[in-house]
All heavy atoms as a GROMACS GRO file, in nm:
protein
  613
    1MET      N    1   0.082  -0.120   0.000
    1MET     CA    2   0.000   0.000   0.000
    1MET      C    3   0.086   0.126   0.000
    1MET      O    4   0.051   0.225  -0.062
    1MET     CB    5  -0.091  -0.005   0.123
    1MET     CG    6  -0.186   0.109   0.133
    1MET     SD    7  -0.304   0.098   0.002
    1MET     CE    8  -0.401   0.241   0.032
    2GLY      N    9   0.198   0.121   0.070
    2GLY     CA   10   0.287   0.236   0.078
    2GLY      C   11   0.350   0.270  -0.056
    2GLY      O   12   0.369   0.387  -0.089
    3ARG      N   13   0.382   0.168  -0.135
    3ARG     CA   14   0.442   0.193  -0.265
    3ARG      C   15   0.343   0.255  -0.363
    3ARG      O   16   0.380   0.340  -0.444
    3ARG     CB   17   0.499   0.064  -0.324
    3ARG     CG   18   0.620   0.016  -0.250
    3ARG     CD   19   0.674  -0.110  -0.317
    3ARG     NE   20   0.784  -0.164  -0.240
    3ARG     CZ   21   0.910  -0.151  -0.277
    3ARG    NH1   22   0.941  -0.087  -0.386
    3ARG    NH2   23   1.005  -0.204  -0.204
    4ILE      N   24   0.219   0.213  -0.353
    4ILE     CA   25   0.116   0.271  -0.440
    4ILE      C   26   0.094   0.417  -0.404
    4ILE      O   27   0.080   0.503  -0.493
    4ILE     CB   28  -0.015   0.190  -0.429
    4ILE    CG1   29   0.006   0.050  -0.488
    4ILE    CG2   30  -0.128   0.261  -0.501
    4ILE    CD1   31  -0.110  -0.043  -0.470
    5LEU      N   32   0.093   0.448  -0.277
    5LEU     CA   33   0.078   0.586  -0.234
    5LEU      C   34   0.196   0.672  -0.280
    5LEU      O   35   0.177   0.784  -0.327
    5LEU     CB   36   0.065   0.592  -0.081
    5LEU     CG   37   0.042   0.730  -0.021
    5LEU    CD1   38  -0.092   0.786  -0.069
    5LEU    CD2   39   0.045   0.721   0.129
    6ALA      N   40   0.316   0.618  -0.272
    6ALA     CA   41   0.434   0.690  -0.320
    6ALA      C   42   0.427   0.712  -0.471
    6ALA      O   43   0.464   0.820  -0.521
    6ALA     CB   44   0.560   0.614  -0.283
    7LEU      N   45   0.376   0.614  -0.543
    7LEU     CA   46   0.360   0.629  -0.687
    7LEU      C   47   0.261   0.740  -0.722
    7LEU      O   48   0.286   0.823  -0.810
    7LEU     CB   49   0.316   0.498  -0.750
    7LEU     CG   50   0.295   0.499  -0.901
    7LEU    CD1   51   0.427   0.522  -0.972
    7LEU    CD2   52   0.230   0.370  -0.946
    8VAL      N   53   0.151   0.747  -0.649
    8VAL     CA   54   0.051   0.851  -0.672
    8VAL      C   55   0.109   0.988  -0.637
    8VAL      O   56   0.086   1.087  -0.708
    8VAL     CB   57  -0.078   0.822  -0.592
    8VAL    CG1   58  -0.172   0.940  -0.593
    8VAL    CG2   59  -0.146   0.699  -0.649
    9ILE      N   60   0.186   0.994  -0.530
    9ILE     CA   61   0.248   1.121  -0.490
    9ILE      C   62   0.344   1.170  -0.598
    9ILE      O   63   0.354   1.290  -0.623
    9ILE     CB   64   0.322   1.105  -0.355
    9ILE    CG1   65   0.220   1.089  -0.243
    9ILE    CG2   66   0.413   1.222  -0.327
    9ILE    CD1   67   0.281   1.056  -0.109
   10ILE      N   68   0.411   1.080  -0.667
   10ILE     CA   69   0.503   1.119  -0.773
   10ILE      C   70   0.429   1.148  -0.904
   10ILE      O   71   0.468   1.238  -0.979
   10ILE     CB   72   0.609   1.009  -0.795
   10ILE    CG1   73   0.705   1.008  -0.679
   10ILE    CG2   74   0.685   1.026  -0.923
   10ILE    CD1   75   0.788   1.132  -0.665
   11LEU      N   76   0.322   1.076  -0.933
   11LEU     CA   77   0.253   1.093  -1.062
   11LEU      C   78   0.179   1.226  -1.073
   11LEU      O   79   0.176   1.286  -1.181
   11LEU     CB   80   0.155   0.978  -1.084
   11LEU     CG   81   0.216   0.847  -1.129
   11LEU    CD1   82   0.108   0.741  -1.146
   11LEU    CD2   83   0.295   0.862  -1.255
   12ILE      N   84   0.119   1.274  -0.965
   12ILE     CA   85   0.042   1.399  -0.972
   12ILE      C   86   0.132   1.518  -1.005
   12ILE      O   87   0.104   1.592  -1.100
   12ILE     CB   88  -0.040   1.418  -0.843
   12ILE    CG1   89  -0.148   1.312  -0.834
   12ILE    CG2   90  -0.100   1.557  -0.838
   12ILE    CD1   91  -0.222   1.307  -0.704
   13PRO      N   92   0.241   1.542  -0.932
   13PRO     CA   93   0.329   1.654  -0.972
   13PRO      C   94   0.397   1.630  -1.107
   13PRO      O   95   0.426   1.724  -1.180
   13PRO     CB   96   0.433   1.663  -0.861
   13PRO     CG   97   0.383   1.582  -0.751
   13PRO     CD   98   0.285   1.486  -0.806
   14GLY      N   99   0.420   1.504  -1.140
   14GLY     CA  100   0.477   1.473  -1.271
   14GLY      C  101   0.382   1.511  -1.383
   14GLY      O  102   0.425   1.561  -1.488
   15ALA      N  103   0.253   1.491  -1.361
   15ALA     CA  104   0.153   1.531  -1.460
   15ALA      C  105   0.148   1.684  -1.472
   15ALA      O  106   0.132   1.738  -1.583
   15ALA     CB  107   0.016   1.476  -1.421
   16PHE      N  108   0.161   1.754  -1.360
   16PHE     CA  109   0.164   1.901  -1.366
   16PHE      C  110   0.288   1.949  -1.442
   16PHE      O  111   0.280   2.045  -1.519
   16PHE     CB  112   0.163   1.961  -1.226
   16PHE     CG  113   0.027   1.968  -1.165
   16PHE    CD1  114   0.002   1.913  -1.041
   16PHE    CD2  115  -0.078   2.031  -1.231
   16PHE    CE1  116  -0.124   1.920  -0.985
   16PHE    CE2  117  -0.203   2.038  -1.176
   16PHE     CZ  118  -0.227   1.982  -1.052
   17ALA      N  119   0.402   1.883  -1.422
   17ALA     CA  120   0.522   1.921  -1.495
   17ALA      C  121   0.506   1.895  -1.645
   17ALA      O  122   0.548   1.975  -1.728
   17ALA     CB  123   0.643   1.845  -1.441
   18ALA      N  124   0.441   1.783  -1.680
   18ALA     CA  125   0.416   1.754  -1.821
   18ALA      C  126   0.321   1.856  -1.882
   18ALA      O  127   0.339   1.897  -1.998
   18ALA     CB  128   0.360   1.613  -1.834
   19LEU      N  129   0.221   1.898  -1.806
   19LEU     CA  130   0.130   2.002  -1.853
   19LEU      C  131   0.205   2.133  -1.874
   19LEU      O  132   0.180   2.206  -1.971
   19LEU     CB  133   0.016   2.022  -1.753
   19LEU     CG  134  -0.083   2.134  -1.784
   19LEU    CD1  135  -0.161   2.103  -1.911
   19LEU    CD2  136  -0.175   2.156  -1.667
   20GLY      N  137   0.298   2.164  -1.785
   20GLY     CA  138   0.380   2.284  -1.800
   20GLY      C  139   0.464   2.280  -1.925
   20GLY      O  140   0.476   2.381  -1.997
   21ILE      N  141   0.521   2.164  -1.957
   21ILE     CA  142   0.600   2.150  -2.079
   21ILE      C  143   0.511   2.170  -2.201
   21ILE      O  144   0.548   2.237  -2.298
   21ILE     CB  145   0.670   2.013  -2.082
   21ILE    CG1  146   0.780   2.009  -1.978
   21ILE    CG2  147   0.727   1.984  -2.221
   21ILE    CD1  148   0.843   1.874  -1.960
   22LYS      N  149   0.389   2.114  -2.197
   22LYS     CA  150   0.296   2.130  -2.309
   22LYS      C  151   0.256   2.276  -2.328
   22LYS      O  152   0.250   2.325  -2.440
   22LYS     CB  153   0.172   2.045  -2.288
   22LYS     CG  154   0.076   2.052  -2.404
   22LYS     CD  155  -0.062   2.007  -2.366
   22LYS     CE  156  -0.160   2.014  -2.478
   22LYS     NZ  157  -0.160   2.135  -2.556
   23LEU      N  158   0.228   2.344  -2.218
   23LEU     CA  159   0.191   2.485  -2.228
   23LEU      C  160   0.306   2.570  -2.282
   23LEU      O  161   0.284   2.659  -2.364
   23LEU     CB  162   0.147   2.538  -2.092
   23LEU     CG  163   0.011   2.489  -2.041
   23LEU    CD1  164  -0.013   2.538  -1.900
   23LEU    CD2  165  -0.100   2.533  -2.133
   24LEU      N  166   0.427   2.541  -2.239
   24LEU     CA  167   0.542   2.615  -2.290
   24LEU      C  168   0.566   2.587  -2.439
   24LEU      O  169   0.597   2.677  -2.516
   24LEU     CB  170   0.667   2.580  -2.210
   24LEU     CG  171   0.674   2.640  -2.070
   24LEU    CD1  172   0.792   2.583  -1.994
   24LEU    CD2  173   0.683   2.790  -2.078
   25ARG      N  174   0.549   2.462  -2.478
   25ARG     CA  175   0.565   2.427  -2.619
   25ARG      C  176   0.460   2.498  -2.705
   25ARG      O  177   0.491   2.552  -2.811
   25ARG     CB  178   0.552   2.276  -2.636
   25ARG     CG  179   0.578   2.230  -2.779
   25ARG     CD  180   0.531   2.091  -2.802
   25ARG     NE  181   0.386   2.091  -2.791
   25ARG     CZ  182   0.314   1.984  -2.768
   25ARG    NH1  183   0.372   1.868  -2.748
   25ARG    NH2  184   0.183   1.991  -2.761
   26ASP      N  185   0.335   2.499  -2.658
   26ASP     CA  186   0.229   2.567  -2.732
   26ASP      C  187   0.253   2.718  -2.736
   26ASP      O  188   0.218   2.784  -2.834
   26ASP     CB  189   0.094   2.537  -2.671
   26ASP     CG  190   0.050   2.394  -2.696
   26ASP    OD1  191   0.109   2.328  -2.784
   26ASP    OD2  192  -0.045   2.347  -2.628
   27THR      N  193   0.313   2.773  -2.632
   27THR     CA  194   0.346   2.915  -2.632
   27THR      C  195   0.453   2.946  -2.736
   27THR      O  196   0.444   3.047  -2.807
   27THR     CB  197   0.395   2.958  -2.492
   27THR    OG1  198   0.293   2.930  -2.397
   27THR    CG2  199   0.429   3.104  -2.489
   28VAL      N  200   0.553   2.861  -2.746
   28VAL     CA  201   0.659   2.883  -2.845
   28VAL      C  202   0.602   2.879  -2.987
   28VAL      O  203   0.640   2.959  -3.073
   28VAL     CB  204   0.772   2.778  -2.827
   28VAL    CG1  205   0.867   2.778  -2.944
   28VAL    CG2  206   0.846   2.803  -2.698
   29PHE      N  207   0.508   2.788  -3.013
   29PHE     CA  208   0.452   2.775  -3.146
   29PHE      C  209   0.331   2.865  -3.169
   29PHE      O  210   0.270   2.860  -3.276
   29PHE     CB  211   0.416   2.630  -3.175
   29PHE     CG  212   0.537   2.541  -3.189
   29PHE    CD1  213   0.558   2.436  -3.102
   29PHE    CD2  214   0.631   2.564  -3.288
   29PHE    CE1  215   0.669   2.356  -3.114
   29PHE    CE2  216   0.742   2.485  -3.301
   29PHE     CZ  217   0.762   2.380  -3.214
   30GLY      N  218   0.292   2.944  -3.070
   30GLY     CA  219   0.185   3.041  -3.087
   30GLY      C  220   0.045   2.984  -3.082
   30GLY      O  221  -0.047   3.041  -3.140
   31ILE      N  222   0.025   2.873  -3.014
   31ILE     CA  223  -0.107   2.811  -3.002
   31ILE      C  224  -0.165   2.848  -2.866
   31ILE      O  225  -0.108   2.816  -2.762
   31ILE     CB  226  -0.096   2.657  -3.015
   31ILE    CG1  227  -0.032   2.622  -3.148
   31ILE    CG2  228  -0.232   2.593  -2.999
   31ILE    CD1  229   0.008   2.476  -3.160
   32ILE      N  230  -0.279   2.914  -2.865
   32ILE     CA  231  -0.342   2.955  -2.740
   32ILE      C  232  -0.442   2.847  -2.696
   32ILE      O  233  -0.529   2.808  -2.773
   32ILE     CB  234  -0.412   3.091  -2.755
   32ILE    CG1  235  -0.310   3.199  -2.786
   32ILE    CG2  236  -0.489   3.125  -2.629
   32ILE    CD1  237  -0.368   3.336  -2.806
   33ILE      N  238  -0.429   2.802  -2.573
   33ILE     CA  239  -0.520   2.703  -2.515
   33ILE      C  240  -0.637   2.778  -2.451
   33ILE      O  241  -0.621   2.890  -2.405
   33ILE     CB  242  -0.445   2.615  -2.412
   33ILE    CG1  243  -0.321   2.552  -2.477
   33ILE    CG2  244  -0.533   2.508  -2.355
   33ILE    CD1  245  -0.350   2.457  -2.589
   34ALA      N  246  -0.753   2.715  -2.442
   34ALA     CA  247  -0.879   2.779  -2.406
   34ALA      C  248  -0.879   2.863  -2.278
   34ALA      O  249  -0.928   2.974  -2.282
   34ALA     CB  250  -0.989   2.674  -2.399
   35PRO      N  251  -0.830   2.819  -2.163
   35PRO     CA  252  -0.848   2.903  -2.044
   35PRO      C  253  -0.759   3.027  -2.040
   35PRO      O  254  -0.780   3.114  -1.956
   35PRO     CB  255  -0.816   2.810  -1.927
   35PRO     CG  256  -0.737   2.701  -1.983
   35PRO     CD  257  -0.773   2.690  -2.128
   36PHE      N  258  -0.663   3.040  -2.129
   36PHE     CA  259  -0.570   3.153  -2.125
   36PHE      C  260  -0.603   3.253  -2.236
   36PHE      O  261  -0.601   3.218  -2.354
   36PHE     CB  262  -0.426   3.104  -2.141
   36PHE     CG  263  -0.384   3.008  -2.034
   36PHE    CD1  264  -0.371   2.874  -2.061
   36PHE    CD2  265  -0.360   3.053  -1.906
   36PHE    CE1  266  -0.333   2.786  -1.963
   36PHE    CE2  267  -0.322   2.964  -1.806
   36PHE     CZ  268  -0.310   2.831  -1.835
   37PRO      N  269  -0.629   3.378  -2.200
   37PRO     CA  270  -0.662   3.477  -2.303
   37PRO      C  271  -0.539   3.533  -2.375
   37PRO      O  272  -0.551   3.581  -2.487
   37PRO     CB  273  -0.733   3.587  -2.225
   37PRO     CG  274  -0.679   3.576  -2.086
   37PRO     CD  275  -0.648   3.430  -2.065
   38PHE      N  276  -0.422   3.527  -2.312
   38PHE     CA  277  -0.301   3.583  -2.372
   38PHE      C  278  -0.192   3.477  -2.376
   38PHE      O  279  -0.183   3.390  -2.290
   38PHE     CB  280  -0.251   3.702  -2.290
   38PHE     CG  281  -0.354   3.810  -2.272
   38PHE    CD1  282  -0.410   3.832  -2.147
   38PHE    CD2  283  -0.397   3.886  -2.379
   38PHE    CE1  284  -0.505   3.930  -2.128
   38PHE    CE2  285  -0.491   3.984  -2.362
   38PHE     CZ  286  -0.547   4.006  -2.237
   39LEU      N  287  -0.107   3.490  -2.475
   39LEU     CA  288   0.002   3.395  -2.492
   39LEU      C  289   0.104   3.405  -2.380
   39LEU      O  290   0.155   3.304  -2.332
   39LEU     CB  291   0.069   3.419  -2.628
   39LEU     CG  292   0.132   3.302  -2.699
   39LEU    CD1  293   0.036   3.186  -2.710
   39LEU    CD2  294   0.180   3.342  -2.835
   40TRP      N  295   0.134   3.526  -2.334
   40TRP     CA  296   0.232   3.543  -2.227
   40TRP      C  297   0.181   3.485  -2.096
   40TRP      O  298   0.259   3.432  -2.017
   40TRP     CB  299   0.270   3.690  -2.210
   40TRP     CG  300   0.156   3.781  -2.178
   40TRP    CD1  301   0.080   3.850  -2.267
   40TRP    CD2  302   0.105   3.812  -2.049
   40TRP    NE1  303  -0.016   3.922  -2.201
   40TRP    CE2  304  -0.003   3.901  -2.066
   40TRP    CE3  305   0.140   3.775  -1.920
   40TRP    CZ2  306  -0.076   3.951  -1.959
   40TRP    CZ3  307   0.068   3.826  -1.814
   40TRP    CH2  308  -0.039   3.912  -1.834
   41LEU      N  309   0.051   3.491  -2.073
   41LEU     CA  310  -0.007   3.432  -1.951
   41LEU      C  311   0.004   3.280  -1.955
   41LEU      O  312   0.032   3.216  -1.853
   41LEU     CB  313  -0.152   3.476  -1.936
   41LEU     CG  314  -0.224   3.436  -1.810
   41LEU    CD1  315  -0.157   3.499  -1.689
   41LEU    CD2  316  -0.370   3.476  -1.817
   42GLN      N  317  -0.015   3.224  -2.072
   42GLN     CA  318   0.001   3.079  -2.089
   42GLN      C  319   0.145   3.038  -2.064
   42GLN      O  320   0.172   2.934  -2.002
   42GLN     CB  321  -0.043   3.042  -2.230
   42GLN     CG  322  -0.029   2.896  -2.263
   42GLN     CD  323  -0.082   2.867  -2.402
   42GLN    OE1  324  -0.185   2.918  -2.441
   42GLN    NE2  325  -0.010   2.787  -2.474
   43GLY      N  326   0.241   3.118  -2.110
   43GLY     CA  327   0.382   3.088  -2.087
   43GLY      C  328   0.420   3.094  -1.940
   43GLY      O  329   0.493   3.008  -1.891
   44ILE      N  330   0.368   3.193  -1.870
   44ILE     CA  331   0.396   3.203  -1.726
   44ILE      C  332   0.335   3.086  -1.650
   44ILE      O  333   0.398   3.029  -1.561
   44ILE     CB  334   0.348   3.339  -1.672
   44ILE    CG1  335   0.434   3.452  -1.727
   44ILE    CG2  336   0.349   3.342  -1.520
   44ILE    CD1  337   0.385   3.590  -1.696
   45ALA      N  338   0.212   3.049  -1.688
   45ALA     CA  339   0.147   2.934  -1.624
   45ALA      C  340   0.226   2.806  -1.652
   45ALA      O  341   0.241   2.720  -1.564
   45ALA     CB  342   0.004   2.920  -1.672
   46GLY      N  343   0.278   2.792  -1.772
   46GLY     CA  344   0.360   2.676  -1.805
   46GLY      C  345   0.487   2.670  -1.722
   46GLY      O  346   0.527   2.564  -1.675
   47LEU      N  347   0.551   2.786  -1.703
   47LEU     CA  348   0.670   2.790  -1.618
   47LEU      C  349   0.639   2.754  -1.473
   47LEU      O  350   0.716   2.683  -1.407
   47LEU     CB  351   0.735   2.927  -1.624
   47LEU     CG  352   0.821   2.958  -1.744
   47LEU    CD1  353   0.865   3.104  -1.742
   47LEU    CD2  354   0.941   2.866  -1.747
   48VAL      N  355   0.525   2.803  -1.424
   48VAL     CA  356   0.486   2.774  -1.285
   48VAL      C  357   0.456   2.625  -1.268
   48VAL      O  358   0.502   2.561  -1.171
   48VAL     CB  359   0.365   2.860  -1.244
   48VAL    CG1  360   0.305   2.812  -1.114
   48VAL    CG2  361   0.406   3.005  -1.233
   49PHE      N  362   0.381   2.567  -1.362
   49PHE     CA  363   0.349   2.425  -1.353
   49PHE      C  364   0.475   2.339  -1.363
   49PHE      O  365   0.493   2.243  -1.287
   49PHE     CB  366   0.251   2.383  -1.462
   49PHE     CG  367   0.108   2.420  -1.433
   49PHE    CD1  368   0.025   2.461  -1.535
   49PHE    CD2  369   0.056   2.413  -1.306
   49PHE    CE1  370  -0.106   2.495  -1.511
   49PHE    CE2  371  -0.074   2.448  -1.279
   49PHE     CZ  372  -0.156   2.488  -1.382
   50LEU      N  373   0.562   2.372  -1.456
   50LEU     CA  374   0.686   2.296  -1.473
   50LEU      C  375   0.775   2.308  -1.350
   50LEU      O  376   0.825   2.208  -1.298
   50LEU     CB  377   0.761   2.342  -1.598
   50LEU     CG  378   0.894   2.274  -1.625
   50LEU    CD1  379   0.875   2.125  -1.649
   50LEU    CD2  380   0.963   2.340  -1.743
   51GLY      N  381   0.793   2.430  -1.303
   51GLY     CA  382   0.878   2.451  -1.185
   51GLY      C  383   0.823   2.386  -1.060
   51GLY      O  384   0.896   2.322  -0.985
   52GLY      N  385   0.694   2.401  -1.037
   52GLY     CA  386   0.633   2.339  -0.919
   52GLY      C  387   0.637   2.187  -0.923
   52GLY      O  388   0.667   2.122  -0.823
   53GLY      N  389   0.609   2.130  -1.039
   53GLY     CA  390   0.613   1.984  -1.052
   53GLY      C  391   0.753   1.929  -1.032
   53GLY      O  392   0.772   1.830  -0.961
   54LEU      N  393   0.852   1.994  -1.094
   54LEU     CA  394   0.990   1.947  -1.075
   54LEU      C  395   1.038   1.966  -0.932
   54LEU      O  396   1.114   1.884  -0.881
   54LEU     CB  397   1.082   2.019  -1.173
   54LEU     CG  398   1.072   1.978  -1.318
   54LEU    CD1  399   1.169   2.059  -1.403
   54LEU    CD2  400   1.097   1.831  -1.335
   55TYR      N  401   0.994   2.074  -0.868
   55TYR     CA  402   1.033   2.099  -0.729
   55TYR      C  403   0.983   1.987  -0.638
   55TYR      O  404   1.057   1.937  -0.554
   55TYR     CB  405   0.976   2.234  -0.686
   55TYR     CG  406   1.007   2.272  -0.544
   55TYR    CD1  407   1.133   2.319  -0.509
   55TYR    CD2  408   0.911   2.260  -0.444
   55TYR    CE1  409   1.162   2.354  -0.378
   55TYR    CE2  410   0.940   2.294  -0.314
   55TYR     CZ  411   1.065   2.341  -0.281
   55TYR     OH  412   1.093   2.374  -0.151
   56VAL      N  413   0.858   1.946  -0.655
   56VAL     CA  414   0.802   1.841  -0.569
   56VAL      C  415   0.867   1.706  -0.598
   56VAL      O  416   0.903   1.633  -0.504
   56VAL     CB  417   0.649   1.834  -0.587
   56VAL    CG1  418   0.591   1.714  -0.516
   56VAL    CG2  419   0.584   1.962  -0.537
   57VAL      N  420   0.884   1.673  -0.724
   57VAL     CA  421   0.945   1.544  -0.759
   57VAL      C  422   1.090   1.538  -0.711
   57VAL      O  423   1.133   1.438  -0.653
   57VAL     CB  424   0.935   1.518  -0.911
   57VAL    CG1  425   1.019   1.399  -0.952
   57VAL    CG2  426   0.791   1.497  -0.952
   58ALA      N  427   1.166   1.645  -0.733
   58ALA     CA  428   1.305   1.646  -0.688
   58ALA      C  429   1.316   1.642  -0.536
   58ALA      O  430   1.404   1.574  -0.482
   58ALA     CB  431   1.376   1.770  -0.742
   59GLY      N  432   1.226   1.712  -0.467
   59GLY     CA  433   1.226   1.707  -0.321
   59GLY      C  434   1.194   1.569  -0.268
   59GLY      O  435   1.252   1.522  -0.169
   60PHE      N  436   1.099   1.501  -0.334
   60PHE     CA  437   1.064   1.365  -0.294
   60PHE      C  438   1.182   1.270  -0.313
   60PHE      O  439   1.212   1.189  -0.225
   60PHE     CB  440   0.943   1.317  -0.377
   60PHE     CG  441   0.893   1.182  -0.338
   60PHE    CD1  442   0.808   1.167  -0.230
   60PHE    CD2  443   0.928   1.070  -0.411
   60PHE    CE1  444   0.760   1.043  -0.194
   60PHE    CE2  445   0.881   0.946  -0.375
   60PHE     CZ  446   0.796   0.932  -0.267
   61ILE      N  447   1.250   1.282  -0.425
   61ILE     CA  448   1.366   1.195  -0.451
   61ILE      C  449   1.479   1.226  -0.354
   61ILE      O  450   1.544   1.134  -0.302
   61ILE     CB  451   1.411   1.209  -0.597
   61ILE    CG1  452   1.303   1.150  -0.689
   61ILE    CG2  453   1.545   1.141  -0.621
   61ILE    CD1  454   1.327   1.176  -0.835
   62LEU      N  455   1.503   1.353  -0.326
   62LEU     CA  456   1.608   1.390  -0.230
   62LEU      C  457   1.575   1.337  -0.090
   62LEU      O  458   1.662   1.285  -0.021
   62LEU     CB  459   1.627   1.541  -0.227
   62LEU     CG  460   1.734   1.593  -0.132
   62LEU    CD1  461   1.872   1.543  -0.174
   62LEU    CD2  462   1.732   1.743  -0.127
   63TYR      N  463   1.449   1.349  -0.049
   63TYR     CA  464   1.408   1.298   0.082
   63TYR      C  465   1.430   1.148   0.091
   63TYR      O  466   1.481   1.097   0.190
   63TYR     CB  467   1.261   1.332   0.106
   63TYR     CG  468   1.203   1.271   0.230
   63TYR    CD1  469   1.232   1.324   0.356
   63TYR    CD2  470   1.122   1.159   0.224
   63TYR    CE1  471   1.180   1.268   0.470
   63TYR    CE2  472   1.070   1.102   0.338
   63TYR     CZ  473   1.098   1.157   0.461
   63TYR     OH  474   1.048   1.100   0.574
   64ARG      N  475   1.390   1.075  -0.016
   64ARG     CA  476   1.407   0.930  -0.017
   64ARG      C  477   1.554   0.891  -0.012
   64ARG      O  478   1.594   0.800   0.061
   64ARG     CB  479   1.342   0.873  -0.143
   64ARG     CG  480   1.344   0.722  -0.147
   64ARG     CD  481   1.314   0.672  -0.283
   64ARG     NE  482   1.417   0.722  -0.374
   64ARG     CZ  483   1.420   0.695  -0.501
   64ARG    NH1  484   1.326   0.625  -0.556
   64ARG    NH2  485   1.517   0.741  -0.577
   65ASP      N  486   1.638   0.960  -0.088
   65ASP     CA  487   1.780   0.927  -0.089
   65ASP      C  488   1.849   0.965   0.041
   65ASP      O  489   1.941   0.896   0.085
   65ASP     CB  490   1.850   0.995  -0.206
   65ASP     CG  491   1.817   0.930  -0.340
   65ASP    OD1  492   1.759   0.820  -0.338
   65ASP    OD2  493   1.847   0.990  -0.444
   66ARG      N  494   1.807   1.074   0.106
   66ARG     CA  495   1.862   1.107   0.238
   66ARG      C  496   1.828   1.000   0.340
   66ARG      O  497   1.909   0.965   0.425
   66ARG     CB  498   1.806   1.240   0.286
   66ARG     CG  499   1.878   1.359   0.236
   66ARG     CD  500   1.820   1.484   0.295
   66ARG     NE  501   1.884   1.602   0.242
   66ARG     CZ  502   1.832   1.722   0.245
   66ARG    NH1  503   1.714   1.741   0.301
   66ARG    NH2  504   1.896   1.823   0.196
   67LYS      N  505   1.707   0.948   0.332
   67LYS     CA  506   1.663   0.846   0.426
   67LYS      C  507   1.744   0.719   0.409
   67LYS      O  508   1.775   0.650   0.507
   67LYS     CB  509   1.514   0.818   0.403
   67LYS     CG  510   1.448   0.741   0.512
   67LYS     CD  511   1.297   0.747   0.504
   67LYS     CE  512   1.245   0.675   0.384
   67LYS     NZ  513   1.100   0.661   0.384
   68ARG      N  514   1.784   0.688   0.286
   68ARG     CA  515   1.863   0.568   0.258
   68ARG      C  516   2.013   0.594   0.261
   68ARG      O  517   2.091   0.505   0.227
   68ARG     CB  518   1.823   0.510   0.124
   68ARG     CG  519   1.681   0.461   0.125
   68ARG     CD  520   1.640   0.404  -0.004
   68ARG     NE  521   1.503   0.357   0.005
   68ARG     CZ  522   1.428   0.330  -0.097
   68ARG    NH1  523   1.475   0.341  -0.219
   68ARG    NH2  524   1.304   0.288  -0.080
   69ASN      N  525   2.052   0.716   0.295
   69ASN     CA  526   2.193   0.755   0.308
   69ASN      C  527   2.270   0.738   0.178
   69ASN      O  528   2.381   0.688   0.176
   69ASN     CB  529   2.259   0.676   0.421
   69ASN     CG  530   2.371   0.753   0.484
   69ASN    OD1  531   2.388   0.872   0.459
   69ASN    ND2  532   2.450   0.685   0.565
   70LYS      N  533   2.209   0.782   0.067
   70LYS     CA  534   2.273   0.769  -0.064
   70LYS      C  535   2.304   0.904  -0.127
   70LYS      O  536   2.312   0.916  -0.249
   70LYS     CB  537   2.181   0.690  -0.158
   70LYS     CG  538   2.165   0.547  -0.120
   70LYS     CD  539   2.088   0.472  -0.225
   70LYS     CE  540   2.081   0.326  -0.188
   70LYS     NZ  541   2.018   0.248  -0.290
   71VAL      N  542   2.322   1.006  -0.046
   71VAL     CA  543   2.355   1.138  -0.100
   71VAL      C  544   2.496   1.175  -0.058
   71VAL      O  545   2.552   1.121   0.035
   71VAL     CB  546   2.254   1.246  -0.050
   71VAL    CG1  547   2.117   1.220  -0.108
   71VAL    CG2  548   2.249   1.253   0.098
   72THR      N  549   2.553   1.272  -0.130
   72THR     CA  550   2.686   1.319  -0.094
   72THR      C  551   2.677   1.406   0.030
   72THR      O  552   2.570   1.442   0.076
   72THR     CB  553   2.747   1.400  -0.210
   72THR    OG1  554   2.667   1.512  -0.235
   72THR    CG2  555   2.757   1.315  -0.336
   73THR      N  556   2.792   1.440   0.082
   73THR     CA  557   2.794   1.519   0.206
   73THR      C  558   2.734   1.657   0.186
   73THR      O  559   2.686   1.718   0.282
   73THR     CB  560   2.940   1.534   0.256
   73THR    OG1  561   3.018   1.593   0.153
   73THR    CG2  562   2.997   1.399   0.294
   74ARG      N  563   2.732   1.706   0.064
   74ARG     CA  564   2.675   1.838   0.037
   74ARG      C  565   2.524   1.842   0.062
   74ARG      O  566   2.470   1.943   0.104
   74ARG     CB  567   2.703   1.872  -0.110
   74ARG     CG  568   2.657   2.005  -0.152
   74ARG     CD  569   2.706   2.033  -0.292
   74ARG     NE  570   2.593   2.075  -0.373
   74ARG     CZ  571   2.598   2.089  -0.502
   74ARG    NH1  572   2.708   2.059  -0.567
   74ARG    NH2  573   2.495   2.130  -0.568
   75PHE      N  574   2.454   1.731   0.041
   75PHE     CA  575   2.310   1.727   0.055
   75PHE      C  576   2.261   1.665   0.186
   75PHE      O  577   2.142   1.650   0.204
   75PHE     CB  578   2.247   1.653  -0.062
   75PHE     CG  579   2.266   1.724  -0.192
   75PHE    CD1  580   2.349   1.669  -0.290
   75PHE    CD2  581   2.203   1.844  -0.218
   75PHE    CE1  582   2.366   1.735  -0.411
   75PHE    CE2  583   2.220   1.910  -0.337
   75PHE     CZ  584   2.302   1.855  -0.434
   76LYS      N  585   2.352   1.626   0.272
   76LYS     CA  586   2.311   1.564   0.399
   76LYS      C  587   2.256   1.668   0.495
   76LYS      O  588   2.295   1.784   0.492
   76LYS     CB  589   2.428   1.490   0.463
   76LYS     CG  590   2.464   1.366   0.386
   76LYS     CD  591   2.562   1.283   0.461
   76LYS     CE  592   2.597   1.167   0.370
   76LYS     NZ  593   2.633   1.050   0.437
   77GLN      N  594   2.166   1.624   0.582
   77GLN     CA  595   2.111   1.711   0.686
   77GLN      C  596   2.219   1.744   0.786
   77GLN      O  597   2.305   1.662   0.818
   77GLN     CB  598   1.994   1.644   0.757
   77GLN     CG  599   1.873   1.625   0.671
   77GLN     CD  600   1.791   1.752   0.658
   77GLN    OE1  601   1.844   1.862   0.663
   77GLN    NE2  602   1.663   1.736   0.640
   78ARG      N  603   2.214   1.861   0.842
   78ARG     CA  604   2.314   1.900   0.941
   78ARG      C  605   2.267   1.872   1.080
   78ARG      O  606   2.158   1.869   1.115
   78ARG     CB  607   2.346   2.048   0.926
   78ARG     CG  608   2.410   2.073   0.793
   78ARG     CD  609   2.425   2.218   0.768
   78ARG     NE  610   2.450   2.232   0.626
   78ARG     CZ  611   2.526   2.323   0.573
   78ARG    NH1  612   2.585   2.409   0.649
   78ARG    NH2  613   2.544   2.330   0.446
   0.00000   0.00000   0.00000
């Protein structure tokens, strides 16, 4: 049960990061998606989704690796 919960915790922010990549790609090619009235607003939303998703996934991986003592001394808790 714990592994399934960890998978869900990783998949949700991963989906947000994928949505951010899609929004940024559509912004570069000039395609406006329905909820955004301006292209620059879509680009900012894409950056926020991508950054937030990567932040959560990277934090989860860092937490897991710290718990298993597989990080370098630079990332260890003090």
